[in-house]
LOZA-28181 format. One line per 3 residues: number of its first residue (from 0); for each residue x, y negated, z of N, C-alpha, C. Coordinates in nm, 2 decimals. Each point is the difference from the previous one (the first is absolute). Example, Ala and Ser with C-alpha at 12.3 -4.5 7.8 and 13.67 -1.06 7.14 Angstrom:
LOZA-28181
0	1.32 0.57 0.78 -0.09 -0.12 0.00 0.09 -0.12 0.00 | -0.04 -0.11 -0.07 0.09 -0.11 0.00 -0.08 -0.11 0.08
***
This chain:
LOZA-28181
0	10.00 -7.32 11.95 -0.01 -0.02 -0.14 -0.12 0.07 -0.06 | -0.07 -0.06 -0.09 -0.11 0.07 -0.07 0.05 0.03 -0.14 | -0.06 0.10 -0.06 0.04 0.04 -0.13 -0.12 0.01 -0.10
3	0.03 -0.03 -0.12 -0.11 0.00 -0.11 0.05 0.09 -0.11 | -0.10 0.07 -0.06 0.03 0.08 -0.12 0.03 -0.08 -0.12 | 0.11 0.03 -0.07 0.03 -0.08 -0.12 -0.09 0.06 -0.12
6	-0.11 -0.07 -0.02 -0.09 0.04 -0.10 -0.05 0.14 0.02 | 0.00 0.08 -0.11 -0.04 0.14 0.02 0.12 0.09 0.00 | 0.12 -0.05 0.04 0.12 0.08 0.01 0.00 0.07 0.14
9	0.10 0.08 0.02 0.02 0.07 0.13 0.08 -0.09 0.10 | 0.04 -0.12 -0.04 0.09 -0.08 0.08 -0.09 -0.08 0.10 | 0.04 0.01 0.13 -0.06 -0.08 0.10 0.11 -0.10 0.04
12	-0.03 -0.13 -0.02 0.11 -0.10 0.03 -0.04 -0.10 0.10 | 0.10 -0.05 0.07 -0.03 -0.09 0.11 -0.06 -0.13 -0.06 | -0.11 -0.05 0.06 -0.07 -0.12 -0.05 0.09 -0.12 -0.01
15	0.10 -0.01 0.09 0.10 -0.10 -0.01 0.13 0.08 -0.04 | 0.04 -0.02 -0.12 0.13 0.05 -0.05 0.09 -0.11 -0.03 | 0.11 0.02 -0.06 0.09 -0.11 -0.03 0.06 0.00 -0.13
18	0.02 -0.12 -0.06 0.07 -0.02 -0.13 0.14 -0.03 0.04 | 0.09 0.03 -0.10 0.15 -0.02 0.03 0.07 -0.09 -0.10 | -0.08 -0.09 -0.06 0.06 -0.09 -0.09 0.10 -0.10 0.08
21	-0.05 -0.04 0.11 0.08 -0.10 0.08 0.13 0.05 0.05 | 0.00 0.13 0.04 0.13 0.05 0.05 0.09 0.05 -0.11 | -0.05 0.00 -0.12 0.08 0.03 -0.12 0.07 -0.12 -0.05
24	-0.07 -0.11 -0.01 0.06 -0.12 -0.05 -0.11 -0.10 -0.05 | 0.04 -0.11 -0.05 -0.08 -0.11 -0.06 -0.09 -0.07 0.11 | 0.03 0.02 0.13 -0.07 -0.07 0.10 0.10 -0.07 0.10
27	0.11 -0.04 -0.06 0.10 -0.07 0.08 0.09 0.11 0.07 | 0.08 -0.05 0.10 0.10 0.09 0.07 -0.07 0.12 0.06 | 0.07 0.12 -0.02 -0.05 0.12 0.06 0.11 0.06 0.09
30	-0.05 0.09 0.09 0.09 0.07 0.09 -0.04 0.15 0.00 | 0.08 0.08 -0.05 -0.04 0.14 -0.01 -0.02 0.07 0.13 | 0.08 -0.03 0.10 -0.02 0.06 0.13 -0.14 -0.04 0.06
33	-0.03 -0.12 -0.01 -0.13 -0.05 0.05 -0.11 0.06 -0.08 | 0.02 0.02 -0.13 -0.10 0.06 -0.09 -0.03 0.15 0.04 | 0.11 0.07 0.03 -0.01 0.14 0.04 -0.07 0.01 0.14
36	0.03 -0.10 0.09 -0.07 0.00 0.13 -0.15 -0.03 -0.02 | -0.03 -0.08 -0.10 -0.14 -0.03 -0.03 -0.07 0.12 -0.05 | 0.06 0.07 -0.09 -0.06 0.13 -0.06 -0.02 0.10 0.11
39	0.10 0.02 0.09 -0.02 0.09 0.11 -0.11 -0.04 0.10 | -0.01 -0.13 0.02 -0.10 -0.05 0.09 -0.14 0.03 -0.06 | -0.02 -0.02 -0.13 -0.12 0.02 -0.07 -0.04 0.15 0.01
42	0.10 0.09 -0.02 -0.03 0.14 0.00 -0.04 0.05 0.14 | 0.07 -0.06 0.10 -0.03 0.04 0.14 -0.14 -0.04 0.04 | -0.05 -0.10 -0.07 -0.14 -0.05 0.03 -0.10 0.08 -0.08
45	0.04 0.09 -0.09 -0.09 0.08 -0.07 -0.01 -0.03 -0.15 | 0.08 -0.09 -0.05 0.00 -0.04 -0.14 0.06 0.12 -0.08 | -0.07 0.05 -0.10 0.04 0.12 -0.07 0.01 -0.03 -0.15
48	0.00 -0.13 -0.04 -0.01 -0.03 -0.15 0.08 -0.13 -0.02 | 0.09 0.00 -0.10 0.08 -0.11 -0.03 -0.01 -0.02 -0.16 | 0.00 -0.12 -0.04 0.00 -0.04 -0.14 0.13 -0.06 -0.04
51	0.06 0.04 -0.11 0.12 -0.06 -0.04 0.00 -0.01 -0.16 | 0.12 -0.03 -0.06 0.01 0.00 -0.14 0.15 0.00 -0.04 | 0.03 0.06 -0.12 0.14 0.01 -0.04 0.06 -0.14 -0.02
54	-0.08 -0.10 -0.02 0.06 -0.14 -0.02 0.02 -0.07 0.13 | -0.05 0.04 0.11 0.03 -0.07 0.13 0.14 0.02 0.04 | 0.08 -0.11 -0.02 0.14 0.01 0.04 0.07 0.10 -0.09
57	-0.04 0.02 -0.12 0.06 0.09 -0.10 0.01 0.14 0.07 | -0.11 0.04 0.06 -0.01 0.13 0.06 0.04 0.01 0.15 | 0.04 -0.12 0.06 0.05 0.00 0.13 -0.11 0.04 0.10
60	-0.12 -0.05 -0.02 -0.11 0.03 0.10 -0.03 0.15 -0.01 | 0.01 0.07 -0.11 -0.01 0.14 -0.01 0.10 0.07 0.08 | 0.12 -0.05 0.00 0.11 0.06 0.07 -0.02 -0.01 0.15
63	-0.05 -0.12 0.04 -0.03 -0.02 0.14 -0.11 0.10 0.05 | -0.10 0.02 -0.08 -0.10 0.09 0.04 0.05 0.14 0.01 | 0.09 0.04 -0.09 0.06 0.13 0.01 0.07 0.02 0.14
66	0.08 -0.10 0.04 0.06 0.01 0.13 -0.10 0.01 0.11 | -0.10 -0.09 0.00 -0.09 0.00 0.11 -0.09 0.12 0.01 | -0.03 0.06 -0.11 -0.09 0.12 0.00 0.07 0.13 -0.01
69	0.13 0.01 0.01 0.07 0.12 -0.01 -0.05 0.10 0.11 | -0.04 0.12 -0.05 -0.05 0.10 0.10 -0.15 -0.01 0.02 | -0.06 -0.11 -0.06 -0.14 -0.02 0.02 -0.08 0.00 -0.13
72	0.07 0.05 -0.10 -0.06 0.00 -0.14 -0.14 0.05 -0.01 | -0.03 0.10 0.07 -0.13 0.06 0.00 -0.11 -0.08 0.07 | 0.04 -0.09 0.08 -0.09 -0.07 0.09 -0.02 -0.15 -0.05
75	0.10 -0.05 -0.06 0.00 -0.14 -0.05 -0.01 -0.01 -0.15 | -0.11 -0.06 -0.04 -0.03 -0.01 -0.15 0.06 -0.12 -0.06 | 0.05 0.01 -0.12 0.06 -0.12 -0.06 -0.06 -0.02 -0.14
78	-0.03 -0.12 -0.03 -0.05 -0.04 -0.13 0.11 -0.09 -0.06 | 0.04 0.02 -0.12 0.10 -0.08 -0.06 -0.05 -0.04 -0.14 | 0.06 -0.09 -0.07 -0.04 -0.06 -0.13 0.11 -0.01 -0.10
81	-0.04 0.00 -0.12 0.10 -0.01 -0.11 -0.05 -0.09 -0.12 | 0.10 -0.03 -0.08 -0.02 -0.07 -0.13 0.06 -0.14 0.00 | 0.01 -0.07 0.11 0.05 -0.14 0.00 0.15 -0.01 0.00
84	0.07 0.11 0.00 0.14 -0.02 -0.02 0.03 0.00 -0.15 | -0.10 0.02 -0.08 0.01 -0.01 -0.14 -0.08 -0.11 -0.06 | -0.03 0.00 -0.13 -0.08 -0.10 -0.06 -0.15 0.05 0.00
87	-0.08 -0.06 0.09 -0.13 0.06 0.02 -0.09 -0.01 -0.13 | 0.04 -0.08 -0.10 -0.08 -0.02 -0.12 0.04 0.10 -0.11 | 0.11 0.07 0.02 0.06 0.09 -0.10 -0.06 0.14 0.03
90	-0.06 0.06 -0.10 -0.06 0.14 0.01 0.11 0.10 0.04 | 0.13 -0.02 -0.04 0.10 0.09 0.03 0.03 0.01 0.15 | -0.04 -0.10 0.08 0.01 0.00 0.14 -0.09 0.11 0.06
93	-0.10 0.04 -0.07 -0.10 0.10 0.05 0.01 0.13 -0.07 | 0.11 0.02 -0.08 0.02 0.13 -0.06 0.03 0.11 0.10 | -0.02 0.12 -0.04 0.03 0.11 0.09 0.15 0.00 0.05
96	0.09 -0.03 -0.09 0.14 0.00 0.04 0.03 -0.11 0.10 | -0.06 -0.12 -0.02 0.03 -0.11 0.09 -0.07 0.02 0.14 | -0.13 0.04 -0.01 -0.07 0.02 0.13 0.06 0.11 0.08
99	0.04 0.11 -0.07 0.06 0.11 0.07 0.13 -0.04 0.07 | 0.08 -0.09 -0.07 0.12 -0.05 0.06 -0.03 -0.09 0.12 | -0.10 -0.08 -0.01 -0.04 -0.09 0.12 -0.04 0.09 0.12
102	-0.08 0.11 -0.03 -0.05 0.08 0.10 0.12 0.08 0.07 | 0.09 0.05 -0.08 0.11 0.08 0.06 0.09 -0.09 0.08 | 0.02 -0.13 -0.05 0.08 -0.09 0.08 -0.06 -0.03 0.14
105	-0.13 -0.02 0.00 -0.07 -0.03 0.12 0.00 0.12 0.10 | -0.02 0.12 -0.06 0.01 0.12 0.08 0.14 0.01 0.07 | 0.10 -0.03 -0.08 0.14 0.01 0.05 0.02 -0.10 0.12
108	-0.05 -0.13 -0.03 0.02 -0.10 0.11 -0.08 0.03 0.12 | -0.12 0.06 -0.02 -0.09 0.03 0.11 0.04 0.13 0.07 | 0.09 0.08 -0.07 0.04 0.13 0.05 -0.11 0.09 0.02
111	-0.09 0.00 -0.10 -0.12 0.09 0.01 -0.01 0.08 -0.13 | -0.08 0.10 0.01 -0.03 0.09 -0.12 -0.13 -0.04 -0.07 | -0.08 -0.08 0.07 -0.13 -0.04 -0.05 -0.04 -0.13 0.05
114	-0.06 -0.09 -0.09 -0.05 -0.13 0.04 -0.15 0.01 0.03 | -0.04 -0.04 0.12 -0.14 0.02 0.03 -0.10 -0.08 -0.09 | 0.04 -0.13 -0.02 -0.08 -0.08 -0.09 0.09 -0.08 -0.09
117	0.00 0.02 -0.13 0.08 -0.06 -0.10 -0.08 -0.10 -0.08 | 0.04 -0.13 0.01 -0.09 -0.11 -0.06 0.07 -0.07 -0.11 | -0.08 -0.03 -0.11 0.05 -0.09 -0.10 0.00 -0.14 0.06
120	0.11 -0.07 -0.02 0.01 -0.13 0.08 -0.04 -0.12 -0.09 | -0.13 -0.03 0.01 -0.05 -0.12 -0.06 0.03 -0.01 -0.15 | -0.04 0.10 -0.08 0.02 0.00 -0.14 -0.11 -0.08 -0.07
123	0.03 -0.04 -0.13 -0.10 -0.08 -0.08 -0.12 0.09 -0.03 | -0.11 -0.06 -0.02 -0.13 0.08 -0.03 0.02 0.08 -0.13 | 0.07 -0.05 -0.10 0.02 0.06 -0.12 0.08 0.13 0.02
126	0.09 0.01 0.09 0.08 0.12 0.03 -0.09 0.10 0.06 | -0.09 -0.04 0.09 -0.09 0.09 0.06 -0.10 0.06 -0.10 | -0.04 -0.08 -0.09 -0.10 0.04 -0.10 0.06 0.10 -0.10
129	0.13 -0.01 -0.02 0.06 0.09 -0.10 0.00 0.15 0.05 | 0.00 0.01 0.14 -0.02 0.14 0.06 0.13 0.08 0.00 | 0.11 -0.04 -0.06 0.12 0.07 -0.01 0.06 0.03 0.14
132	0.00 -0.10 0.09 0.06 0.02 0.13 -0.08 0.10 0.09 | -0.13 0.00 -0.02 -0.08 0.10 0.08 0.03 0.14 -0.04 | 0.03 0.02 -0.13 0.04 0.14 -0.04 0.13 0.04 0.06
135	0.09 -0.09 0.01 0.13 0.03 0.06 -0.02 0.03 0.15 | -0.08 -0.08 0.07 -0.03 0.02 0.14 -0.07 0.14 0.03 | -0.08 0.04 -0.10 -0.07 0.13 0.02 0.10 0.11 -0.01
138	0.10 -0.01 -0.09 0.11 0.10 0.00 0.08 0.00 0.12 | 0.04 -0.11 0.06 0.08 -0.01 0.12 -0.08 0.06 0.12 | -0.13 -0.02 0.00 -0.08 0.06 0.10 -0.01 0.15 -0.01
141	-0.02 0.05 -0.12 0.00 0.14 -0.02 0.13 0.07 0.03 | 0.11 -0.07 -0.01 0.13 0.05 0.03 0.03 -0.01 0.15 | -0.08 -0.07 0.08 0.02 -0.01 0.14 0.09 -0.11 0.04
144	0.03 -0.09 -0.09 0.09 -0.11 0.03 -0.08 -0.11 0.07 | -0.13 -0.01 -0.03 -0.08 -0.10 0.07 -0.13 0.07 0.05 | -0.05 -0.04 0.11 -0.12 0.06 0.06 -0.13 -0.06 -0.06
147	0.00 -0.13 0.00 -0.11 -0.08 -0.06 0.06 -0.12 -0.07 | -0.08 -0.06 -0.09 0.04 -0.13 -0.06 -0.11 -0.10 0.00 | 0.05 -0.13 0.00 -0.09 -0.11 0.00 0.06 -0.12 -0.08
150	-0.07 -0.11 0.01 0.05 -0.12 -0.07 -0.01 -0.12 0.10 | 0.11 -0.08 -0.01 0.00 -0.13 0.07 -0.05 -0.10 -0.10 | -0.11 -0.07 0.02 -0.05 -0.09 -0.10 0.00 -0.15 0.04
153	-0.01 -0.08 -0.10 0.00 -0.15 0.03 -0.15 -0.05 -0.01 | -0.08 0.06 -0.09 -0.13 -0.05 -0.03 -0.11 0.11 0.03 | -0.12 -0.06 0.02 -0.12 0.09 0.01 -0.02 0.08 -0.12
156	0.02 -0.06 -0.12 -0.02 0.06 -0.13 0.09 0.13 -0.01 | 0.13 -0.02 0.04 0.09 0.11 -0.01 -0.04 0.11 0.10 | -0.05 -0.04 0.12 -0.04 0.10 0.09 -0.12 0.08 -0.05
159	-0.10 -0.07 -0.06 -0.12 0.07 -0.05 0.04 0.10 -0.11 | 0.09 -0.04 -0.08 0.04 0.09 -0.11 0.07 0.12 0.06 | 0.08 -0.01 0.10 0.07 0.11 0.06 -0.10 0.10 0.06
162	-0.11 -0.05 0.04 -0.10 0.09 0.07 -0.07 0.09 -0.11 | 0.02 -0.03 -0.13 -0.06 0.09 -0.10 0.09 0.13 -0.01 | 0.12 0.00 0.06 0.08 0.12 -0.01 -0.02 0.07 0.13
165	-0.05 0.12 0.00 -0.03 0.08 0.12 0.12 0.04 0.08 | 0.12 0.00 -0.07 0.12 0.04 0.07 0.07 -0.12 0.08 | -0.05 -0.12 -0.02 0.05 -0.11 0.08 -0.07 0.01 0.14
168	0.08 0.02 0.10 -0.05 0.02 0.14 0.01 -0.12 0.09 | 0.07 -0.10 -0.04 0.01 -0.12 0.08 0.03 -0.13 -0.08 | -0.05 -0.11 0.05 0.03 -0.13 -0.06 0.06 -0.08 0.11
171	0.11 -0.07 -0.04 0.05 -0.10 0.10 -0.03 -0.14 -0.05 | -0.07 -0.07 0.09 -0.06 -0.13 -0.05 0.03 -0.11 0.10 | 0.03 -0.12 -0.05 0.01 -0.12 0.09 -0.13 -0.03 0.06
174	-0.01 0.01 0.13 -0.13 -0.02 0.07 0.02 -0.06 0.13 | -0.06 -0.12 0.03 0.01 -0.07 0.12 -0.11 -0.10 0.01 | -0.01 -0.08 0.10 -0.10 -0.10 0.02 0.00 -0.10 -0.12
177	0.12 -0.02 -0.05 0.01 -0.09 -0.11 -0.03 0.06 -0.14 | 0.00 0.13 0.00 -0.02 0.08 -0.13 -0.11 0.10 0.02 | -0.13 -0.05 -0.01 -0.11 0.09 0.03 -0.07 0.05 -0.13
180	0.05 -0.03 -0.11 -0.07 0.04 -0.13 -0.02 0.15 -0.01 | 0.10 0.09 0.04 -0.02 0.14 -0.01 -0.13 0.05 0.06 | -0.05 -0.07 0.10 -0.12 0.04 0.07 -0.13 0.00 -0.09
183	0.01 -0.08 -0.10 -0.12 -0.02 -0.09 -0.04 0.12 -0.08 | 0.10 0.08 -0.04 -0.03 0.11 -0.09 0.10 0.12 0.02 | 0.13 -0.04 0.00 0.11 0.10 -0.01 -0.01 0.10 0.12
186	-0.01 -0.05 0.12 0.00 0.09 0.12 -0.12 0.09 0.00 | -0.11 -0.05 -0.04 -0.12 0.09 -0.01 0.01 0.11 -0.09 | 0.06 -0.03 -0.12 0.02 0.10 -0.10 0.10 0.10 0.05
189	0.11 -0.05 0.06 0.10 0.09 0.05 -0.05 0.10 0.10 | -0.08 -0.05 0.09 -0.06 0.08 0.11 -0.09 0.11 -0.06 | -0.08 -0.04 -0.10 -0.09 0.10 -0.07 0.08 0.11 -0.07
192	0.12 -0.04 -0.05 0.08 0.10 -0.08 0.10 0.07 0.09 | 0.00 -0.03 0.13 0.09 0.07 0.09 0.15 -0.04 -0.02 | 0.02 -0.13 -0.03 0.13 -0.05 -0.02 0.04 -0.09 0.12
195	0.12 0.03 0.06 0.05 -0.07 0.11 0.04 -0.14 -0.03 | 0.00 -0.09 0.09 0.04 -0.14 -0.01 0.11 -0.04 0.10 | 0.12 -0.04 -0.06 0.10 -0.05 0.08 0.00 -0.16 -0.01
198	-0.02 -0.06 0.11 -0.01 -0.15 0.00 0.14 -0.06 0.02 | 0.05 -0.06 -0.10 0.13 -0.07 0.01 -0.01 -0.15 0.01 | 0.11 -0.06 0.03 0.01 -0.15 0.03 -0.11 -0.04 0.09
201	-0.02 0.08 0.11 -0.11 -0.02 0.09 0.00 -0.14 0.08 | 0.12 -0.05 0.01 0.02 -0.13 0.08 0.04 -0.11 -0.09 | -0.03 0.02 -0.14 0.03 -0.11 -0.10 0.14 -0.05 0.02
204	0.10 0.09 0.00 0.14 -0.04 0.01 0.03 -0.08 0.13 | -0.08 0.02 0.10 0.02 -0.07 0.13 -0.09 -0.12 0.02 | -0.07 -0.04 -0.10 -0.10 -0.12 0.02 -0.10 0.04 0.11
207	-0.05 0.12 0.00 -0.10 0.04 0.09 0.05 0.03 0.14 | 0.12 -0.02 0.03 0.05 0.01 0.14 -0.02 -0.13 0.07 | -0.02 -0.11 -0.08 -0.02 -0.13 0.07 0.12 -0.06 0.05
210	0.12 0.05 -0.04 0.13 -0.04 0.05 0.06 -0.11 -0.09 | -0.05 -0.02 -0.12 0.07 -0.09 -0.09 -0.06 -0.14 0.01 | 0.08 -0.10 -0.02 -0.04 -0.14 -0.02 0.04 -0.04 -0.14
213	-0.04 -0.12 -0.04 0.03 -0.04 -0.14 0.15 -0.03 -0.01 | 0.07 -0.01 0.11 0.15 -0.02 0.00 0.08 0.13 0.00 | -0.07 0.11 0.01 0.07 0.13 0.01 0.08 0.02 -0.13
216	0.12 0.05 0.01 0.08 0.03 -0.12 0.05 0.15 0.01 | 0.04 0.05 -0.12 0.04 0.14 0.00 0.14 0.01 -0.07 | 0.07 0.11 0.03 0.13 0.02 -0.06 -0.01 0.02 -0.15
219	0.11 -0.03 -0.07 0.01 0.00 -0.14 -0.04 0.14 -0.06 | 0.04 0.11 0.08 -0.02 0.13 -0.05 -0.14 0.06 0.05 | -0.08 -0.09 0.05 -0.14 0.04 0.04 -0.09 -0.03 -0.11
222	-0.09 0.09 -0.04 -0.09 -0.02 -0.11 -0.10 -0.12 0.03 | -0.01 -0.03 0.13 -0.09 -0.11 0.04 0.07 -0.13 -0.04 | 0.12 0.01 -0.04 0.07 -0.12 -0.06 0.01 0.01 -0.15
225	0.06 0.12 -0.05 0.03 0.00 -0.14 -0.12 0.05 -0.09 | -0.11 0.04 0.07 -0.12 0.04 -0.08 -0.13 -0.08 0.04 | 0.03 -0.11 0.06 -0.11 -0.08 0.06 -0.11 -0.04 -0.10
228	0.04 -0.02 -0.12 -0.09 -0.03 -0.11 -0.01 0.10 -0.11 | 0.04 0.12 0.03 0.00 0.11 -0.10 0.11 0.00 -0.09 | 0.12 -0.05 0.04 0.11 -0.01 -0.09 0.06 0.14 -0.04
231	-0.01 0.10 0.09 0.06 0.13 -0.03 -0.10 0.11 -0.02 | -0.11 -0.01 0.06 -0.11 0.10 -0.02 -0.13 -0.06 0.04 | -0.11 0.08 -0.01 -0.13 -0.05 0.03 0.00 -0.09 0.12
234	-0.05 -0.12 -0.01 -0.01 -0.09 0.11 -0.09 0.05 0.11 | -0.09 0.09 -0.03 -0.09 0.05 0.10 0.07 0.08 0.11 | 0.13 0.05 -0.03 0.07 0.08 0.10 0.06 -0.09 0.10
237	0.00 -0.13 -0.02 0.06 -0.10 0.09 -0.11 -0.09 0.05 | -0.02 0.00 0.13 -0.11 -0.09 0.06 -0.13 0.03 -0.06 | -0.02 0.12 -0.05 -0.13 0.04 -0.06 -0.05 -0.09 -0.11
240	0.10 -0.06 -0.06 -0.03 -0.09 -0.12 -0.04 -0.14 0.03 | 0.01 -0.03 0.13 -0.03 -0.14 0.04 0.12 -0.09 0.00 | -0.01 -0.12 -0.04 0.11 -0.10 0.01 0.03 -0.01 0.15
243	0.13 0.00 0.04 0.04 0.01 0.14 -0.07 -0.11 0.09 | 0.01 -0.12 -0.04 -0.06 -0.11 0.08 -0.15 0.02 0.02 | -0.07 0.04 -0.10 -0.14 0.03 0.01 -0.03 0.12 0.09
246	0.09 0.10 -0.02 -0.02 0.12 0.09 0.02 -0.03 0.14 | 0.09 -0.09 0.04 0.02 -0.04 0.14 -0.13 -0.07 0.05 | -0.05 -0.09 -0.08 -0.12 -0.07 0.03 -0.12 0.10 0.03
249	-0.01 0.09 -0.09 -0.11 0.10 0.02 0.02 0.09 0.12 | 0.13 0.04 0.03 0.02 0.08 0.11 -0.03 -0.08 0.13 | 0.03 -0.12 0.00 -0.03 -0.09 0.12 -0.16 0.00 0.03
252	-0.07 0.01 -0.11 -0.15 0.00 0.02 -0.05 0.13 0.04 | 0.09 0.10 0.00 -0.04 0.14 0.04 0.04 0.04 0.14 | 0.06 -0.10 0.07 0.05 0.04 0.13 -0.10 0.06 0.10
255	-0.13 -0.04 -0.03 -0.10 0.05 0.09 -0.01 0.16 0.00 | 0.05 0.07 -0.11 -0.02 0.14 0.00 0.08 0.07 0.12 | 0.11 -0.07 0.04 0.08 0.06 0.11 -0.09 0.02 0.12
258	-0.08 -0.10 0.04 -0.09 0.01 0.11 0.04 0.10 0.11 | -0.07 0.10 0.02 0.04 0.10 0.10 0.08 0.12 -0.06 | 0.06 -0.03 -0.11 0.08 0.10 -0.07 0.15 -0.01 0.02
261	0.04 -0.10 0.08 0.14 -0.01 0.03 0.07 -0.10 -0.08 | 0.00 0.02 -0.13 0.06 -0.09 -0.10 -0.05 0.02 -0.14 | 0.04 -0.09 -0.09 -0.05 0.01 -0.14 0.04 0.13 -0.07
264	0.12 0.04 0.03 0.06 0.12 -0.07 -0.10 0.12 0.03 | -0.02 0.03 0.13 -0.09 0.11 0.03 -0.14 -0.02 -0.05 | -0.05 -0.12 0.00 -0.13 -0.03 -0.04 -0.01 0.02 -0.16
267	0.10 -0.04 -0.07 0.00 0.02 -0.15 0.00 0.15 -0.03 | 0.08 0.08 0.07 0.01 0.14 -0.03 -0.13 0.07 0.04 | -0.06 -0.05 0.11 -0.13 0.06 0.05 -0.11 -0.02 -0.10
270	0.00 -0.11 -0.07 -0.10 -0.03 -0.10 0.01 0.10 -0.11 | 0.12 0.03 -0.04 0.01 0.10 -0.11 -0.04 0.14 0.05 | 0.04 0.04 0.12 -0.04 0.13 0.05 -0.15 0.02 0.02
273	-0.07 -0.11 0.01 -0.15 0.00 0.02 -0.07 0.04 -0.13 | 0.07 0.02 -0.11 -0.06 0.04 -0.12 0.03 0.15 -0.02 | -0.10 0.08 0.01 0.02 0.15 0.00 0.05 0.05 -0.14
276	-0.01 -0.08 -0.10 0.05 0.04 -0.13 0.15 0.00 -0.01 | 0.06 -0.07 0.10 0.15 -0.01 0.01 0.05 0.12 0.07 | 0.10 0.07 -0.06 0.06 0.11 0.07 0.10 -0.04 0.10
279	0.09 -0.09 -0.04 0.09 -0.06 0.10 0.05 -0.13 -0.05 | 0.05 -0.08 0.10 0.07 -0.13 -0.03 0.15 0.02 0.02 | 0.07 -0.06 -0.09 0.15 0.02 0.00 0.08 -0.13 0.01
282	-0.01 -0.06 0.12 0.08 -0.12 0.02 0.15 0.03 0.00 | 0.08 -0.10 -0.04 0.14 0.02 0.01 0.06 -0.04 0.13 | 0.13 0.01 0.02 0.06 -0.03 0.13 0.15 -0.01 -0.02
285	0.07 -0.08 0.08 0.14 0.00 0.01 0.05 0.02 0.14 | -0.09 0.00 0.10 0.04 0.01 0.14 -0.09 0.09 0.08 | 0.05 0.06 0.10 -0.08 0.08 0.09 -0.12 -0.08 0.06
288	0.02 -0.13 0.03 -0.10 -0.08 0.05 -0.12 -0.01 -0.10 | 0.03 -0.01 -0.13 -0.10 -0.01 -0.10 -0.08 0.13 -0.01 | 0.07 0.11 0.01 -0.06 0.13 0.00 -0.10 0.01 0.11
291	0.04 -0.03 0.12 -0.09 0.01 0.12 -0.12 -0.10 -0.01 | 0.02 -0.12 -0.05 -0.10 -0.09 -0.02 -0.11 0.05 -0.10 | 0.05 0.05 -0.11 -0.09 0.06 -0.10 -0.08 0.11 0.06
294	0.06 0.09 0.07 -0.07 0.11 0.06 -0.11 -0.04 0.10 | 0.01 -0.11 0.06 -0.10 -0.05 0.09 -0.14 -0.02 -0.07 | 0.00 -0.01 -0.13 -0.12 -0.03 -0.07 -0.10 0.11 0.02
297	0.05 0.12 0.04 -0.09 0.12 0.02 -0.09 -0.03 0.12 | 0.06 -0.07 0.10 -0.07 -0.02 0.13 -0.10 -0.11 0.01 | 0.02 -0.10 -0.09 -0.08 -0.12 0.01 -0.15 0.01 -0.05
300	-0.09 -0.08 0.04 -0.14 0.01 -0.04 -0.02 -0.01 -0.15 | -0.10 0.07 -0.05 -0.04 -0.01 -0.13 -0.08 -0.13 -0.02 | -0.03 -0.03 -0.13 -0.07 -0.13 -0.03 -0.15 0.02 0.01
303	-0.07 -0.10 0.04 -0.15 0.01 0.00 -0.05 -0.03 -0.14 | -0.12 0.03 -0.02 -0.06 -0.03 -0.13 0.00 -0.15 -0.03 | -0.02 -0.08 0.10 0.01 -0.15 -0.02 0.14 -0.04 -0.04
306	0.10 0.06 0.07 0.14 -0.04 -0.04 0.03 0.04 -0.14 | -0.04 0.12 -0.04 0.03 0.04 -0.13 -0.07 -0.09 -0.11 | -0.12 -0.03 0.03 -0.07 -0.10 -0.09 0.07 -0.13 -0.01
309	0.05 -0.05 0.11 0.07 -0.12 0.00 0.13 0.00 -0.08 | 0.07 0.11 0.01 0.12 0.02 -0.08 -0.03 0.02 -0.15 | -0.11 0.06 -0.03 -0.04 0.02 -0.14 -0.02 -0.13 -0.06
312	-0.08 -0.09 0.07 -0.03 -0.13 -0.06 0.13 -0.09 -0.01 | 0.08 0.02 0.10 0.13 -0.08 0.00 0.08 0.04 -0.12 | 0.01 0.13 -0.03 0.07 0.05 -0.12 -0.06 -0.06 -0.13
315	-0.13 0.01 -0.01 -0.07 -0.04 -0.12 0.02 -0.15 -0.03 | -0.02 -0.08 0.11 0.00 -0.14 -0.02 0.13 -0.07 0.01 | 0.09 0.05 0.09 0.12 -0.07 0.03 0.13 0.06 -0.05
318	0.00 0.13 -0.03 0.12 0.08 -0.03 0.00 0.03 -0.15 | -0.10 0.07 -0.05 -0.01 0.05 -0.13 0.04 -0.10 -0.11 | -0.04 -0.12 0.00 0.03 -0.10 -0.10 0.15 -0.03 -0.01
321	0.08 0.04 0.10 0.14 -0.04 0.00 0.09 0.11 -0.02 | -0.05 0.13 -0.02 0.09 0.11 -0.02 0.05 0.00 -0.15 | 0.13 0.02 -0.01 0.07 0.00 -0.13 0.04 0.14 -0.04
324	0.01 0.02 -0.12 0.05 0.13 -0.05 -0.12 0.10 -0.03 | 0.03 0.10 -0.08 -0.11 0.10 -0.03 -0.03 0.08 0.12 | -0.13 0.01 0.02 -0.04 0.09 0.11 -0.15 0.05 -0.02
***
């Protein structure tokens, strides 16, 4: 495993880390025992960083991480998020009383005294601009409840605004071959300011694994079913904002990236890791097999300049016009 420094913090995190939305819920049927085996498999391979949120399975993914990392709290870093269990548009959701309650609840579920990275979970730009929530996070940091804080954002504009706050140490951003816009400005600014980048939705909800066909269906409790067109939250969180049928067509045209990289999953993750402005990529998983497959991205060949140019043009001409939702 290779490690990268999270911006200008003291944290050195595994370049392939893992998100835990899928094992918490909203991705169809889950199996806690398999999830725990997956977490242990990742840690045995050198993964030392996991991303979660209080809303994932109503805190269930935080509880799973507590079980998996018991006795390893000093070695395994955890990032969690808050605000989406409340009304994200209501300023009261970001008051000191409310945020403090969110933080204490996550600490209890995680069975920890301090959260390594505490992130605001995709709040509206107006909330960020008010500045109230950052003042609260500064207090929690001073009290030792959180080590660092960051923001999970939906848009480049939100990310650029967050960079104006010197205490924001990380941005979590949707970034994959289908979502290359952050490369134009956001990542450069973040790198200059010493802010870490967590690349989420790296496989476009599975489209970039190359395993889906236009006939693929999903369970009713899977967001790839109930949020396919942004019915519950930002459509960009599901299939990177692409309409499913179009996304399948585009993924079929990208099969060439697998080449000598084993499969599309590893190739898609490798493309993200080839950008040094990215601190780590955080794919999700539900099985040990998926964990192992994702980890193989470390070993596969990087992209040539010609391949990168080809993917850039493909994004601009064939993908960008079809992305839905704010980004």
